[in-house]
Backbone as JSON Lines, residues from 0, in Angstrom:
{"i":0,"aa":"X","n":[112.71,74.8,-178.93],"ca":[112.45,74.19,-178.07],"c":[112.38,75.41,-177.19]}
{"i":1,"aa":"X","n":[113.55,76.05,-176.92],"ca":[112.66,76.78,-176.5],"c":[113.19,78.73,-177.41]}
{"i":2,"aa":"X","n":[112.47,78.5,-178.46],"ca":[112.92,79.81,-179.97],"c":[111.82,80.58,-179.43]}
{"i":3,"aa":"X","n":[110.45,80.18,-178.89],"ca":[109.57,80.89,-178.73],"c":[109.47,81.45,-177.67]}
{"i":4,"aa":"X","n":[110.01,81.51,-176.99],"ca":[110.11,82.43,-175.22],"c":[110.62,83.75,-175.61]}
{"i":5,"aa":"X","n":[111.8,83.18,-176.31],"ca":[113.39,84.27,-176.83],"c":[112.83,85.61,-177.01]}
{"i":6,"aa":"X","n":[111.57,86.09,-177.99],"ca":[110.8,86.6,-178.66],"c":[110.65,87.57,-177.43]}
{"i":7,"aa":"X","n":[109.96,87.19,-176.64],"ca":[108.53,88.17,-176.1],"c":[110.08,88.77,-175.15]}
{"i":8,"aa":"X","n":[111.3,87.78,-174.32],"ca":[112.1,88.07,-173.14],"c":[112.91,89.7,-173.97]}
{"i":9,"aa":"X","n":[113.09,88.82,-174.78],"ca":[114.4,90.37,-175.77],"c":[113.65,91.65,-175.97]}
{"i":10,"aa":"X","n":[112.61,91.77,-175.64],"ca":[111.58,93.33,-175.74],"c":[111.56,93.92,-174.11]}
{"i":11,"aa":"X","n":[111.24,92.8,-173.66],"ca":[112.01,93.88,-171.79],"c":[112.84,93.63,-171.38]}
{"i":12,"aa":"X","n":[113.01,93.5,-170.07],"ca":[114.81,93.8,-169.44],"c":[114.08,92.83,-168.49]}
{"i":13,"aa":"X","n":[113.46,91.66,-168.85],"ca":[113.52,89.55,-168.51],"c":[114.37,89.47,-169.42]}
{"i":14,"aa":"X","n":[115.68,88.38,-168.95],"ca":[115.95,87.64,-169.19],"c":[115.65,86.37,-168.67]}
{"i":15,"aa":"X","n":[116.14,85.07,-169.95],"ca":[115.47,84.02,-169.47],"c":[116.91,83.32,-169.25]}
{"i":16,"aa":"X","n":[116.71,82.24,-168.78],"ca":[118.96,81.23,-168.45],"c":[119.0,81.08,-170.23]}
{"i":17,"aa":"X","n":[117.6,81.16,-171.32],"ca":[118.89,80.37,-172.43],"c":[119.38,81.49,-172.68]}
{"i":18,"aa":"X","n":[119.01,82.85,-172.27],"ca":[120.21,83.99,-173.29],"c":[120.98,84.06,-172.42]}
{"i":19,"aa":"X","n":[121.44,84.14,-171.28],"ca":[122.09,84.3,-170.8],"c":[123.5,83.16,-171.2]}
{"i":20,"aa":"X","n":[122.81,82.07,-171.5],"ca":[124.23,81.08,-172.18],"c":[123.64,81.16,-173.39]}
{"i":21,"aa":"X","n":[123.74,82.22,-174.0],"ca":[123.96,82.39,-175.29],"c":[124.76,84.11,-175.21]}
{"i":22,"aa":"X","n":[124.81,84.85,-174.2],"ca":[125.57,85.84,-173.5],"c":[126.69,85.21,-173.75]}
{"i":23,"aa":"X","n":[127.13,84.25,-172.88],"ca":[128.25,84.35,-172.55],"c":[128.94,83.04,-173.51]}
{"i":24,"aa":"X","n":[128.44,82.46,-174.34],"ca":[130.26,81.61,-175.09],"c":[130.74,83.14,-175.43]}
{"i":25,"aa":"X","n":[131.83,81.89,-175.42],"ca":[133.36,82.86,-176.3],"c":[133.64,83.46,-175.15]}
{"i":26,"aa":"X","n":[133.41,83.68,-173.69],"ca":[133.29,83.94,-173.06],"c":[134.39,83.87,-171.75]}
{"i":27,"aa":"X","n":[135.03,83.66,-171.0],"ca":[136.18,82.72,-169.58],"c":[134.55,82.9,-168.48]}
{"i":28,"aa":"X","n":[134.49,81.53,-168.02],"ca":[133.29,80.44,-167.52],"c":[134.24,80.22,-166.57]}
{"i":29,"aa":"X","n":[133.52,79.96,-165.13],"ca":[133.6,78.95,-164.78],"c":[132.5,77.35,-164.1]}
{"i":30,"aa":"X","n":[132.81,76.66,-164.27],"ca":[131.65,75.12,-164.54],"c":[131.63,74.24,-162.86]}
{"i":31,"aa":"X","n":[130.85,74.75,-162.42],"ca":[130.79,73.9,-160.71],"c":[130.21,72.31,-161.07]}
{"i":32,"aa":"X","n":[130.84,70.62,-161.11],"ca":[130.33,70.1,-161.12],"c":[130.01,69.85,-159.49]}
{"i":33,"aa":"X","n":[129.12,69.05,-159.78],"ca":[128.38,68.26,-158.36],"c":[129.78,67.38,-157.78]}
{"i":34,"aa":"X","n":[129.91,67.61,-157.93],"ca":[131.57,66.84,-157.17],"c":[132.04,67.53,-155.96]}
{"i":35,"aa":"X","n":[132.0,68.46,-156.25],"ca":[133.32,70.28,-155.83],"c":[133.98,70.26,-157.12]}
{"i":36,"aa":"X","n":[134.09,69.97,-158.08],"ca":[135.73,70.67,-158.89],"c":[135.07,71.52,-159.2]}
{"i":37,"aa":"X","n":[135.84,72.47,-159.79],"ca":[135.67,73.52,-160.81],"c":[136.33,73.66,-162.21]}
{"i":38,"aa":"X","n":[135.57,74.09,-162.86],"ca":[136.31,74.22,-164.61],"c":[136.24,75.2,-164.74]}
{"i":39,"aa":"X","n":[137.19,76.11,-164.63],"ca":[137.23,77.72,-165.73],"c":[137.86,78.1,-167.29]}
{"i":40,"aa":"X","n":[137.52,78.46,-167.53],"ca":[137.97,78.32,-169.54],"c":[136.86,78.88,-170.06]}
{"i":41,"aa":"X","n":[136.91,79.02,-171.49],"ca":[136.27,79.67,-172.41],"c":[135.26,78.68,-172.96]}
{"i":42,"aa":"X","n":[134.04,78.84,-172.25],"ca":[133.21,78.12,-172.96],"c":[132.57,78.38,-174.3]}
{"i":43,"aa":"X","n":[133.18,77.98,-175.0],"ca":[132.94,77.2,-176.67],"c":[131.5,76.97,-177.18]}
{"i":44,"aa":"X","n":[130.58,76.17,-176.61],"ca":[129.17,76.18,-176.87],"c":[129.1,74.27,-175.69]}
{"i":45,"aa":"X","n":[127.47,74.73,-175.68],"ca":[126.72,74.16,-174.95],"c":[125.06,73.58,-175.56]}
{"i":46,"aa":"X","n":[124.65,72.7,-175.4],"ca":[123.25,71.94,-175.58],"c":[122.25,71.73,-174.94]}
{"i":47,"aa":"X","n":[121.15,72.01,-175.34],"ca":[120.23,71.44,-174.5],"c":[120.32,70.11,-173.2]}
{"i":48,"aa":"X","n":[121.07,70.15,-173.08],"ca":[121.2,68.79,-171.8],"c":[122.48,69.18,-171.18]}
{"i":49,"aa":"X","n":[122.96,70.08,-171.64],"ca":[123.95,71.38,-170.79],"c":[125.08,70.86,-170.77]}
{"i":50,"aa":"X","n":[125.77,69.53,-171.71],"ca":[126.62,69.33,-172.08],"c":[127.49,70.37,-172.58]}
{"i":51,"aa":"X","n":[128.61,70.09,-172.2],"ca":[129.16,71.92,-172.65],"c":[130.51,71.32,-173.05]}
{"i":52,"aa":"X","n":[131.21,72.21,-174.35],"ca":[132.58,72.11,-174.62],"c":[133.76,72.83,-174.24]}
{"i":53,"aa":"X","n":[135.08,73.66,-173.1],"ca":[135.51,74.66,-173.06],"c":[136.59,74.9,-173.75]}
{"i":54,"aa":"X","n":[137.4,75.57,-174.03],"ca":[138.72,75.88,-174.84],"c":[139.42,76.53,-172.94]}
{"i":55,"aa":"X","n":[140.52,76.12,-173.37],"ca":[141.51,76.28,-172.17],"c":[140.97,76.47,-171.31]}
{"i":56,"aa":"X","n":[141.28,74.95,-170.8],"ca":[140.55,74.39,-169.63],"c":[141.9,74.35,-168.41]}
{"i":57,"aa":"X","n":[140.73,74.59,-167.44],"ca":[141.48,74.62,-165.8],"c":[140.75,73.62,-165.24]}
{"i":58,"aa":"X","n":[141.41,72.95,-164.27],"ca":[140.81,72.38,-163.23],"c":[140.69,72.65,-161.63]}
{"i":59,"aa":"X","n":[140.15,73.23,-161.41],"ca":[140.61,73.02,-159.92],"c":[140.0,72.09,-159.04]}
{"i":60,"aa":"X","n":[140.93,71.64,-158.21],"ca":[140.02,70.87,-156.84],"c":[140.62,71.41,-155.89]}
{"i":61,"aa":"X","n":[139.35,71.72,-154.61],"ca":[139.32,72.65,-153.5],"c":[140.05,73.8,-153.92]}
{"i":62,"aa":"X","n":[139.89,74.23,-154.34],"ca":[140.83,75.38,-155.49],"c":[141.78,75.36,-155.13]}
{"i":63,"aa":"X","n":[142.86,74.71,-156.25],"ca":[144.0,74.54,-156.18],"c":[144.37,73.7,-158.02]}
{"i":64,"aa":"X","n":[144.75,74.47,-158.02],"ca":[145.29,74.59,-159.89],"c":[145.65,73.11,-159.95]}
{"i":65,"aa":"X","n":[145.12,72.21,-160.86],"ca":[145.45,70.43,-160.79],"c":[145.89,69.99,-162.58]}
{"i":66,"aa":"X","n":[145.26,70.64,-162.5],"ca":[145.86,70.04,-164.9],"c":[145.02,71.55,-165.88]}
{"i":67,"aa":"X","n":[145.65,70.86,-166.8],"ca":[145.63,72.2,-167.58],"c":[145.0,71.61,-168.76]}
{"i":68,"aa":"X","n":[143.54,71.55,-169.5],"ca":[143.75,70.81,-170.85],"c":[143.3,72.0,-171.79]}
{"i":69,"aa":"X","n":[143.75,71.31,-173.2],"ca":[143.09,72.61,-174.66],"c":[142.08,72.62,-174.28]}
{"i":70,"aa":"X","n":[141.19,71.64,-175.03],"ca":[139.67,71.54,-174.62],"c":[138.87,70.66,-174.0]}
{"i":71,"aa":"X","n":[137.89,70.65,-172.97],"ca":[137.42,69.53,-172.18],"c":[136.59,69.67,-172.84]}
{"i":72,"aa":"X","n":[135.49,68.48,-172.72],"ca":[133.88,68.28,-172.6],"c":[133.6,67.74,-171.48]}
{"i":73,"aa":"X","n":[131.71,68.75,-171.11],"ca":[131.56,68.07,-169.5],"c":[130.84,67.77,-169.73]}
{"i":74,"aa":"X","n":[129.88,66.51,-169.26],"ca":[129.19,66.14,-169.65],"c":[127.76,66.93,-168.79]}
{"i":75,"aa":"X","n":[126.31,67.2,-169.4],"ca":[125.95,67.7,-168.18],"c":[124.51,67.77,-167.5]}
{"i":76,"aa":"X","n":[124.8,66.3,-166.82],"ca":[123.98,65.31,-165.88],"c":[125.18,65.93,-164.31]}
{"i":77,"aa":"X","n":[126.14,66.28,-164.49],"ca":[127.64,66.64,-164.13],"c":[127.27,67.89,-163.04]}
{"i":78,"aa":"X","n":[126.94,68.83,-164.31],"ca":[126.5,70.4,-164.38],"c":[126.63,70.91,-163.33]}
{"i":79,"aa":"X","n":[127.0,70.97,-162.14],"ca":[126.09,72.2,-161.29],"c":[125.3,73.31,-160.98]}
{"i":80,"aa":"X","n":[126.38,74.38,-161.54],"ca":[126.7,74.97,-162.2],"c":[127.46,76.23,-163.51]}
{"i":81,"aa":"X","n":[126.4,77.11,-163.88],"ca":[127.71,77.51,-164.89],"c":[128.0,78.8,-164.72]}
{"i":82,"aa":"X","n":[129.18,79.83,-164.28],"ca":[129.01,80.96,-164.14],"c":[129.86,82.11,-164.41]}
{"i":83,"aa":"X","n":[130.04,83.07,-164.39],"ca":[130.74,84.44,-165.6],"c":[132.3,84.67,-164.86]}
{"i":84,"aa":"X","n":[133.28,84.36,-165.39],"ca":[134.16,84.41,-164.25],"c":[134.37,85.48,-163.69]}
{"i":85,"aa":"X","n":[134.84,86.01,-162.9],"ca":[135.24,87.21,-161.98],"c":[136.41,87.07,-162.63]}
{"i":86,"aa":"X","n":[137.26,89.02,-162.74],"ca":[138.37,89.66,-162.51],"c":[139.36,89.68,-161.58]}
{"i":87,"aa":"X","n":[139.87,89.34,-160.97],"ca":[140.58,89.57,-159.54],"c":[141.03,90.88,-159.81]}
{"i":88,"aa":"X","n":[141.37,91.32,-159.25],"ca":[141.86,93.0,-158.43],"c":[143.06,92.96,-159.67]}
{"i":89,"aa":"X","n":[143.99,92.1,-159.65],"ca":[145.24,92.35,-160.83],"c":[144.63,92.73,-161.7]}
{"i":90,"aa":"X","n":[143.57,92.16,-162.73],"ca":[143.44,92.1,-164.28],"c":[142.72,92.98,-164.02]}
{"i":91,"aa":"X","n":[142.28,93.75,-163.09],"ca":[141.1,95.31,-163.36],"c":[141.96,96.01,-162.8]}
{"i":92,"aa":"X","n":[142.72,96.71,-162.15],"ca":[143.53,97.43,-162.43],"c":[144.48,98.59,-163.61]}
């Protein structure tokens, strides 16, 4: 369904949300749920319904680490947003 507009966007500087999601596969991401809980890990894959599979996943509630999971699956209707992880000063130095 989204394959029609991808070629037009790739020729210029315009990026679609689908392009962004393809570019972050295999990279660290933060997934924020409607409940306010954050999941941080490696984005393994996602589908058109925003169902997300993650690896090396950590669950954060109110900014505090609550649990660690090897693999996690998040149903798309619970997702508020997906963001790329920001490096901390310690990692960037």
